[in-house]
N, C-alpha and C positions, 0 to 999 in steps of 0.2 A: 557568252561573255557578259558580265554585268555592265550596267550603264556607267558605274563609277570607274571601272577599269578603262572603258572606252574614252571617258572624259579625261582621265589621267594621261592616256597616250596622246590624245589630241592636244592637251595642254603642253606636253613636252615638245611636240612638233611646232606649236605656235611660238615657243620660246627660241627655237633654233635661229631664226634671223637676228633676234636680239643678242643671243650668245655670240654669234659670228661677229656682229657689230662691236660688241664689247671687247672681243679678242683683238679685232683690228685696232680699236682705239688704244688698247693696252700696248700693242706693238708700236703704234705711232707715238704714244707718249714717251716710251722708252727709246724710241728710234732704233729698235732692234727687232727685226722680224725673223730671228733665228728660231729653229724648231723648239728648242728648250724654253725660250722666253714665251713663245706662243702657247705651248702646252701649259706653262705656269699661268699665263693669262686666262686660258680656258678654265683652269681649276678655280681661279678667283671669280671669273664670270659666273660659273656654275654655283659657287658659294653665295655670291651676291643675289642671284636669282632665287635661291632657296631661302635665304635669310630675310629678304625684303620683298614685300608685295609689289610686283611690277605688272600692271594690267596689260593683257595682251593687246597688241596693235591689230585692230580689225581692218584688213584690207578688203577692198570691194571686189577684186578680181577682174576689174576692167581698167584698161589704159588705152587712151586714144593717142596714137603716135602723131598723127597730123595736128591735132589740137595742142599736143605738147610742144611741137615745133613752133607753132604760131604763138603759144604762150611764151616760150623762151625768147623769141624775137621781140615780142612786145615788151617783155620784162626788161630786156637789154636796152630797148628804146626808153622805157620809163626811168631806168637807172641813169642813163645819159642825160635826159632832160632834167631830172631831179638834181643831179650833180651840178649842172649849170645854174639852176635856180638857187641852190644852197650857196654856191659861190657868189652869185649876185647879191643875195640877201646878206651874206657875211661881209662883203666888201663895200657895198653901196649903202645898205640900210642899217647895218650894224645892230646895236642893241635896241633900236626903235621897233623891232618886229614883236608881234604878240603871238603867243602859242596857245594851244588848247589841248586838254585831255578829253578825248571823245569816246563815249561808249558806243560800240558798234555791235549790234546783235547779228549773229550769223544765221544762215539758213540751216546749215549742217550741224548735227549733233555729234558727228564723228570726231574723235580726238585727233585722228590722222589729218583730216582736212583742216581742223582748227589750228593744229600745229603748223601745217604747211602754209596756211594763210598768214599766220604770225611771223614765220620765218621770211616769207617773201616781203612782207611789209617792213621788217627790220632791215632787210638788205637794200631797200630803196631809201636813199638819203632824204632826211627831213621827216621821217616817221619812225616810231619805235613803239613796240608793244610793251606796256608797263605792267599790265595785269591781265589775267585770263580767268574768267568765271566759267568753269566747265559745266556747272549746273544749268546755266541759262544760255550757254554758248555765246558769251559776250566777250569781245576783246576791248580792252581799254587802251587806246592808242594816243601817244603824244604826237601831235601834228604841228609842224612848223608853219608859221605865218598864217594862222587861222584866228581871226578876230571878230567875225560877224556870224550871226545865225545862218546866213546863206553859205558862208565858208564851211561851217560845221556840216551842214546838209550835203554840200558838194564833196567834202572829204569822206563822209560816211558812205556816200554812194560810190565813190571811187574804190573804197576798201571792199564794199560788198560786190563790186564788179570783179575785183581780183578773186574773191571767193567763188563767184559764178564761173569764171574761167577755169579755176582749179576743179570745180565740179564737172565741167565739160571734159577735162582731161582725165580725171580718175575718181570721180564721185560714183556712188552706187546708182543703179538703174532707177531706184525710187527718187533719189535726189535729183537726178537728171530730168525725170518726168515732172517733178514738182517745179523745177527751174523753167522747163519749157512751158508748163501751164501758167506760170507767173508772168512770163514774157509774151505769151500769145495774146493777140487782140481778142476782145470779147466777141462771142458769136452774136449774130443778129437777134437771137431770142433773148440773150442776156442784156442787150443794150436797152436803155430806158426809152 
């Protein structure tokens, strides 16, 4: 079997999760999950996938359930705290607050992790991803109540920590190893 045929079959199988998702979205948009509507949605999803270039989502093949549970609990805590902070800023400080748009370089080059990080940030009140640069893996984030260089540094570190937690949950083995090397203390030979 030729390499081109193998790549073609692999490409079709990589699109299956996308097609299933598109059919689900079709049913949800029409609020009709009847067989006929889902078949029609599948035909449209197949047509869209053939007509437009949709890059395959590369999954890493690893998922740490314990880290995902810890991530979820911490995320819910961050949403709660941020909601209270936004309420306080809106009621007490009003229009006197200053905001910033911060460029945040990410460690991962994965579209999947970049998207996951962006969605998590957008779900936390007080932050919103306004631009994504795939070429440099940089998120541009609108951050509420950031007015000093120290505040920018703190906000950037918090966003990069969210990405680090996502890498621990579902990043590739290479990304996980790079993250561990980054956070490991220097060995006695490396210390000055």
